[in-house]
DSSP file (Angstrom, degrees, kcal/mol; ACC not computed):
  #  RESIDUE AA STRUCTURE BP1 BP2  ACC     N-H-->O    O-->H-N    N-H-->O    O-->H-N    TCO  KAPPA ALPHA  PHI   PSI    X-CA   Y-CA   Z-CA
    1    1 A M              0   0    0      0, 0.0     5,-0.1     0, 0.0     3,-0.0   0.000 360.0 360.0 360.0 140.4   30.4   -3.2  -19.5
    2    2 A D    >>  -     0   0    0      1,-0.1     3,-1.7     3,-0.1     4,-0.5  -0.529 360.0-142.0 -68.2 122.8   30.6   -5.4  -16.4
    3    3 A P  G >4 S+     0   0    0      0, 0.0     3,-0.7     0, 0.0    -1,-0.1   0.786 100.2  60.4 -59.7 -26.5   27.1   -5.6  -14.8
    4    4 A K  G 34 S+     0   0    0      1,-0.2    -2,-0.1    -3,-0.0     0, 0.0   0.734 105.0  48.7 -71.7 -21.1   28.7   -5.5  -11.3
    5    5 A K  G <4 S+     0   0    0     -3,-1.7    -1,-0.2     2,-0.1     2,-0.1   0.474  86.8 110.5 -97.9  -3.2   30.2   -2.1  -12.0
    6    6 A Q  S << S-     0   0    0     -3,-0.7     3,-0.1    -4,-0.5     0, 0.0  -0.411  77.4-107.0 -70.7 147.0   27.0   -0.5  -13.4
    7    7 A K        -     0   0    0      1,-0.1    -1,-0.1    -2,-0.1     2,-0.1  -0.464  39.6-105.0 -67.9 143.2   25.4    2.2  -11.3
    8    8 A P        -     0   0    0      0, 0.0     2,-0.2     0, 0.0    -1,-0.1  -0.439  46.4 -92.1 -67.4 147.5   22.3    1.1   -9.6
    9    9 A M        -     0   0    0     -2,-0.1     2,-0.3    -3,-0.1    11,-0.0  -0.406  42.9-148.8 -63.9 124.2   19.1    2.5  -11.2
   10   10 A S        +     0   0    0     -2,-0.2     2,-0.3    -3,-0.1    -1,-0.0  -0.654  40.7 109.6 -91.9 154.1   18.2    5.7   -9.6
   11   11 A G        -     0   0    0     -2,-0.3     2,-0.3    11,-0.1    11,-0.2  -0.975  62.5 -63.0 171.2-165.9   14.6    6.8   -9.3
   12   12 A R  E     -A   21   0A   0      9,-2.5     9,-3.0    -2,-0.3     2,-0.5  -0.773  38.7-124.9-108.9 154.4   11.7    7.2   -7.0
   13   13 A V  E     -A   20   0A   0     -2,-0.3    72,-1.1     7,-0.2     2,-0.3  -0.873  24.5-128.5-100.9 129.2   10.0    4.6   -4.9
   14   14 A C  B  >  -B   84   0B   0      5,-2.3     4,-1.6    -2,-0.5    70,-0.2  -0.597   6.9-149.5 -77.1 131.2    6.2    4.4   -5.3
   15   15 A R  T  4 S+     0   0    0     68,-3.2    -1,-0.1    -2,-0.3    69,-0.1   0.659  94.0  48.0 -77.2 -14.1    4.3    4.5   -2.1
   16   16 A R  T  4 S+     0   0    0     67,-0.4    18,-0.2     3,-0.1    -1,-0.2   0.924 130.3  13.5 -86.1 -53.9    1.5    2.3   -3.4
   17   17 A C  T  4 S-     0   0    0      2,-0.1    -2,-0.2    16,-0.1     3,-0.1   0.515  90.6-131.3-105.3  -7.2    3.4   -0.6   -5.0
   18   18 A K     <  +     0   0    0     -4,-1.6     2,-0.3     1,-0.2    -3,-0.1   0.623  58.4 139.9  68.5  15.9    6.9    0.0   -3.6
   19   19 A I        -     0   0    0     -6,-0.0    -5,-2.3     1,-0.0     2,-0.4  -0.701  56.7-120.9 -89.7 142.4    8.6   -0.3   -7.0
   20   20 A T  E     +A   13   0A   0     -2,-0.3     2,-0.3    -7,-0.2    -7,-0.2  -0.702  43.9 174.5 -79.2 129.9   11.4    2.0   -8.0
   21   21 A Y  E     -A   12   0A   0     -9,-3.0    -9,-2.5    -2,-0.4     2,-0.5  -0.896  33.4-118.0-137.1 162.8   10.4    3.9  -11.1
   22   22 A Q    >   -     0   0    0     -2,-0.3     3,-1.5   -11,-0.2   -11,-0.1  -0.879  18.9-139.1-100.8 132.1   11.6    6.6  -13.4
   23   23 A S  G >  S+     0   0    0     -2,-0.5     3,-1.3     1,-0.3    -1,-0.1   0.816 100.4  64.9 -59.2 -31.1    9.4    9.8  -13.7
   24   24 A S  G 3  S+     0   0    0      1,-0.3    -1,-0.3    -3,-0.0    -3,-0.0   0.700 108.9  37.7 -69.2 -18.5   10.0    9.9  -17.4
   25   25 A V  G <  S+     0   0    0     -3,-1.5     2,-0.8     2,-0.1    -1,-0.3   0.077  81.0 128.9-119.4  23.9    8.2    6.6  -18.0
   26   26 A N    <   +     0   0    0     -3,-1.3     2,-0.2    -5,-0.1    55,-0.1  -0.717  35.1 172.3 -83.0 110.2    5.4    7.0  -15.4
   27   27 A E    >   -     0   0    0     -2,-0.8     3,-1.7    53,-0.2     4,-0.4  -0.626  49.3 -94.8-116.4 174.5    2.2    6.3  -17.2
   28   28 A S  T 3  S+     0   0    0      1,-0.3    53,-0.1    -2,-0.2    -2,-0.0   0.600 125.8  39.4 -67.7 -10.7   -1.5    5.9  -16.2
   29   29 A T  T 3  S+     0   0    0     50,-0.1    -1,-0.3     1,-0.1    52,-0.1   0.203  86.4 100.3-119.2  14.2   -1.1    2.1  -16.0
   30   30 A S  S <  S+     0   0    0     -3,-1.7     2,-0.5    50,-0.1    51,-0.2   0.848  75.2  57.5 -69.5 -35.8    2.4    2.0  -14.5
   31   31 A C  E     -C   80   0C   0     49,-2.8    49,-1.8    -4,-0.4     2,-0.5  -0.854  61.9-168.8-105.9 128.4    1.3    1.3  -10.9
   32   32 A R  E     +C   79   0C   0     -2,-0.5    44,-0.3    47,-0.2     2,-0.3  -0.975  29.7 138.9-115.5 123.3   -0.8   -1.8   -9.9
   33   33 A F  E     -C   78   0C   0     45,-2.5    45,-2.0    -2,-0.5    44,-0.6  -0.941  54.0-104.0-154.3 168.4   -2.1   -1.6   -6.4
   34   34 A H        -     0   0    0     -2,-0.3    42,-0.1    42,-0.3     4,-0.1  -0.922  21.2-154.7 -99.5 124.7   -5.1   -2.3   -4.1
   35   35 A P  S    S+     0   0    0      0, 0.0     2,-0.2     0, 0.0    -1,-0.1   0.597  78.6  52.3 -75.8  -8.7   -6.9    1.0   -3.1
   36   36 A S  S    S-     0   0    0      1,-0.1     2,-0.2     3,-0.0    -2,-0.1  -0.612  90.5 -99.8-116.8 178.2   -8.2   -0.7    0.0
   37   37 A I        -     0   0    0     -2,-0.2    28,-2.0    27,-0.0     2,-0.6  -0.585  35.3 -99.6 -98.6 162.0   -6.6   -2.6    2.9
   38   38 A F  E     -D   64   0D   0     26,-0.2    26,-0.3    -2,-0.2     2,-0.2  -0.721  54.9-174.4 -78.7 119.4   -6.3   -6.3    3.5
   39   39 A V  E     -D   63   0D   0     24,-3.3    24,-2.3    -2,-0.6     2,-0.4  -0.665  26.9-138.6-117.9 167.5   -9.1   -7.0    6.1
   40   40 A C  E     -D   62   0D   0     10,-0.4    10,-1.5    22,-0.2     2,-0.4  -0.998  24.1-178.1-124.1 130.8  -10.4   -9.8    8.2
   41   41 A R  E     -DE  61  49D   0     20,-2.5    20,-2.3    -2,-0.4     2,-0.3  -0.995  24.3-131.4-135.1 130.1  -14.1  -10.2    8.5
   42   42 A R  E >   -D   60   0D   0      6,-0.8     3,-1.1     3,-0.4     6,-0.2  -0.632  15.3-140.1 -77.5 136.2  -16.1  -12.6   10.5
   43   43 A H  T 3  S+     0   0    0     16,-0.6     3,-0.3    -2,-0.3    -1,-0.1   0.795 100.5  55.7 -67.8 -28.1  -18.9  -14.3    8.5
   44   44 A D  T 3  S+     0   0    0      1,-0.3    -1,-0.2     2,-0.1     2,-0.2   0.501 114.8  38.4 -85.1  -2.1  -21.4  -14.1   11.4
   45   45 A D    X   -     0   0    0     -3,-1.1     3,-1.5     3,-0.1    -3,-0.4  -0.667  65.9-179.4-146.1  85.2  -21.0  -10.4   11.8
   46   46 A Q  T 3  S+     0   0    0     -3,-0.3    -1,-0.1     1,-0.3    -3,-0.1   0.626  79.1  55.9 -66.6 -14.5  -20.6   -8.7    8.4
   47   47 A K  T 3  S+     0   0    0      2,-0.0     2,-0.5    -6,-0.0    -1,-0.3   0.555  89.0  85.4 -96.2  -7.7  -20.3   -5.2    9.9
   48   48 A R    <   -     0   0    0     -3,-1.5    -6,-0.8    -6,-0.2     2,-0.4  -0.848  52.8-172.8-106.1 126.0  -17.3   -5.8   12.2
   49   49 A Y  B     +E   41   0D   0     -2,-0.5     2,-0.3    -8,-0.1    -8,-0.2  -0.871  19.2 148.4-108.1 144.2  -13.7   -5.5   11.0
   50   50 A Y        -     0   0    0    -10,-1.5   -10,-0.4    -2,-0.4     2,-0.3  -0.988  47.5 -91.4-165.1 165.9  -10.8   -6.5   13.1
   51   51 A Q        -     0   0    0     -2,-0.3     2,-0.2   -12,-0.1   -12,-0.0  -0.646  52.4-102.5 -82.5 142.6   -7.2   -8.0   13.2
   52   52 A L        -     0   0    0     -2,-0.3    -1,-0.1     2,-0.0    10,-0.0  -0.448  39.7-162.9 -66.4 135.1   -7.0  -11.7   13.6
   53   53 A G    >   -     0   0    0     -2,-0.2     3,-1.6    -3,-0.0    -1,-0.0  -0.676  35.1 -99.1-111.9 171.0   -6.1  -12.8   17.1
   54   54 A P  T 3  S+     0   0    0      0, 0.0    -2,-0.0     0, 0.0    -1,-0.0   0.731 121.8  45.0 -65.6 -22.0   -4.8  -16.2   18.3
   55   55 A N  T 3  S+     0   0    0      2,-0.0    -3,-0.0     0, 0.0     0, 0.0   0.241  82.4 126.6-105.9  13.5   -8.3  -17.3   19.5
   56   56 A D    <   -     0   0    0     -3,-1.6    -4,-0.0     1,-0.1     4,-0.0  -0.417  67.5-102.4 -71.6 148.5  -10.3  -16.2   16.5
   57   57 A P    >   -     0   0    0      0, 0.0     3,-1.2     0, 0.0    -1,-0.1  -0.288  24.7-118.4 -69.4 155.4  -12.4  -18.9   14.8
   58   58 A P  T 3  S+     0   0    0      0, 0.0    -2,-0.1     0, 0.0     0, 0.0   0.612 105.3  73.7 -71.6 -10.5  -11.2  -20.5   11.6
   59   59 A Y  T 3   +     0   0    0      2,-0.1   -16,-0.6   -17,-0.0     2,-0.5   0.254  66.3 119.5 -89.3  15.0  -14.2  -19.2    9.7
   60   60 A T  E <   -D   42   0D   0     -3,-1.2     2,-0.3   -18,-0.2   -18,-0.2  -0.684  59.3-139.8 -77.4 127.6  -12.8  -15.7    9.6
   61   61 A A  E     -D   41   0D   0    -20,-2.3   -20,-2.5    -2,-0.5     2,-0.4  -0.673  11.5-159.2 -90.4 143.1  -12.3  -14.6    6.0
   62   62 A K  E     +D   40   0D   0     -2,-0.3     2,-0.3   -22,-0.2   -22,-0.2  -0.988  32.7 126.7-121.2 129.7   -9.2  -12.6    5.0
   63   63 A F  E     -D   39   0D   0    -24,-2.3   -24,-3.3    -2,-0.4     2,-0.4  -0.986  62.4 -80.6-169.1 166.4   -9.3  -10.5    1.8
   64   64 A Y  E  >  -D   38   0D   0      5,-2.4     4,-2.4    -2,-0.3     3,-0.4  -0.706  35.7-143.7 -78.2 129.9   -8.8   -7.1    0.1
   65   65 A D  T  4 S+     0   0    0    -28,-2.0    -1,-0.1    -2,-0.4   -27,-0.1   0.729  93.9  58.4 -67.9 -22.3  -11.9   -5.1    0.8
   66   66 A C  T  4 S+     0   0    0    -29,-0.2    -1,-0.2     1,-0.1   -28,-0.1   0.851 129.3   1.1 -77.8 -35.0  -11.7   -3.4   -2.7
   67   67 A C  T  4 S-     0   0    0     -3,-0.4    -2,-0.2     2,-0.1    -1,-0.1   0.513  91.4-112.9-135.1 -10.6  -11.9   -6.5   -4.8
   68   68 A G     <  +     0   0    0     -4,-2.4    -3,-0.1     1,-0.3     2,-0.1   0.490  54.9 159.3  87.8   2.2  -12.2   -9.6   -2.6
   69   69 A A        -     0   0    0      1,-0.1    -5,-2.4    -5,-0.1    -1,-0.3  -0.397  27.2-159.9 -61.0 132.1   -8.7  -11.1   -3.5
   70   70 A E        +     0   0    0     -7,-0.2    -1,-0.1    -2,-0.1    -8,-0.1   0.566  65.3  85.5 -94.7 -10.0   -7.8  -13.5   -0.7
   71   71 A D    >   -     0   0    0      1,-0.1     3,-2.1     4,-0.1    -7,-0.1  -0.834  66.8-150.6 -95.1 120.8   -4.0  -13.7   -1.3
   72   72 A P  T 3  S+     0   0    0      0, 0.0    -1,-0.1     0, 0.0   -34,-0.1   0.731  99.9  51.3 -62.5 -19.6   -2.2  -10.8    0.5
   73   73 A D  T 3  S+     0   0    0      2,-0.0     3,-0.1    -3,-0.0    -3,-0.0   0.279  82.7 131.5 -97.4   9.6    0.5  -11.0   -2.3
   74   74 A D    <   -     0   0    0     -3,-2.1     3,-0.1     1,-0.1    -5,-0.0  -0.294  68.0-100.1 -63.2 144.4   -2.1  -10.7   -5.1
   75   75 A A        -     0   0    0      1,-0.1   -42,-0.1     2,-0.1    -1,-0.1  -0.307  52.8 -89.4 -60.4 150.0   -1.4   -8.2   -7.8
   76   76 A G        -     0   0    0    -44,-0.3   -42,-0.3     1,-0.1    -1,-0.1  -0.090  21.6-140.4 -61.1 161.5   -3.4   -5.0   -7.3
   77   77 A C  S    S+     0   0    0    -44,-0.6     2,-0.3    -3,-0.1   -43,-0.2   0.409  82.0  58.0-102.5  -1.1   -6.8   -4.6   -8.8
   78   78 A T  E     -C   33   0C   0    -45,-2.0   -45,-2.5     2,-0.0     2,-0.4  -0.966  64.1-155.8-131.9 145.2   -6.3   -0.9   -9.9
   79   79 A T  E     +C   32   0C   0     -2,-0.3     2,-0.3   -47,-0.2   -47,-0.2  -0.927  29.0 131.6-120.0 149.5   -3.8    0.8  -12.1
   80   80 A S  E     -C   31   0C   0    -49,-1.8   -49,-2.8    -2,-0.4   -53,-0.2  -0.916  58.5 -51.8-167.4-172.3   -2.7    4.4  -12.1
   81   81 A F        -     0   0    0     -2,-0.3   -53,-0.1   -51,-0.2     2,-0.1  -0.474  62.1-102.5 -72.1 149.5    0.4    6.6  -12.1
   82   82 A H        -     0   0    0    -55,-0.2     2,-0.5    -2,-0.1    -1,-0.1  -0.456  32.5-150.7 -65.4 148.4    3.1    5.9   -9.5
   83   83 A I        -     0   0    0     -2,-0.1   -68,-3.2    -3,-0.1   -67,-0.4  -0.987  11.0-143.2-125.0 120.4    3.1    8.3   -6.6
   84   84 A S  B >   -B   14   0B   0     -2,-0.5     3,-0.9   -70,-0.2   -70,-0.2  -0.375  21.7-121.4 -79.1 156.2    6.4    8.9   -4.9
   85   85 A Y  T 3  S+     0   0    0    -72,-1.1    -1,-0.1     1,-0.2   -71,-0.1   0.730 116.8  59.6 -63.6 -21.9    7.0    9.4   -1.2
   86   86 A D  T 3  S+     0   0    0    -73,-0.2    -1,-0.2     2,-0.1     2,-0.1   0.669  87.3  94.5 -81.2 -18.6    8.5   12.8   -2.4
   87   87 A D  S <  S-     0   0    0     -3,-0.9     2,-0.2     1,-0.1    -4,-0.0  -0.432  81.5-115.1 -75.6 148.4    5.2   13.9   -4.0
   88   88 A E              0   0    0      1,-0.1    -1,-0.1    -2,-0.1    -2,-0.1  -0.572 360.0 360.0 -79.5 147.0    2.7   16.0   -2.0
   89   89 A T              0   0    0     -2,-0.2    -1,-0.1    -6,-0.0    -2,-0.0   0.445 360.0 360.0 -95.6 360.0   -0.6   14.3   -1.3
């Protein structure tokens, strides 16, 4: 069969990792995500979180608060089942 004529894979979109998945193969390790947000923290004030502004000092650290990963595109540090936008929370 011509790949251009195949139907696109239908499924649900995971709200954590944004991957399209099939419910029939959703397992406890299917979704890899960060349970926390990517934050910016000033080293001289460990208790204050904020968004980086144009005049912020260069010693501001950026990382995931859950695991310390510094790359915003880093693979998640936690695995679980996918959760669809259609699922109730």
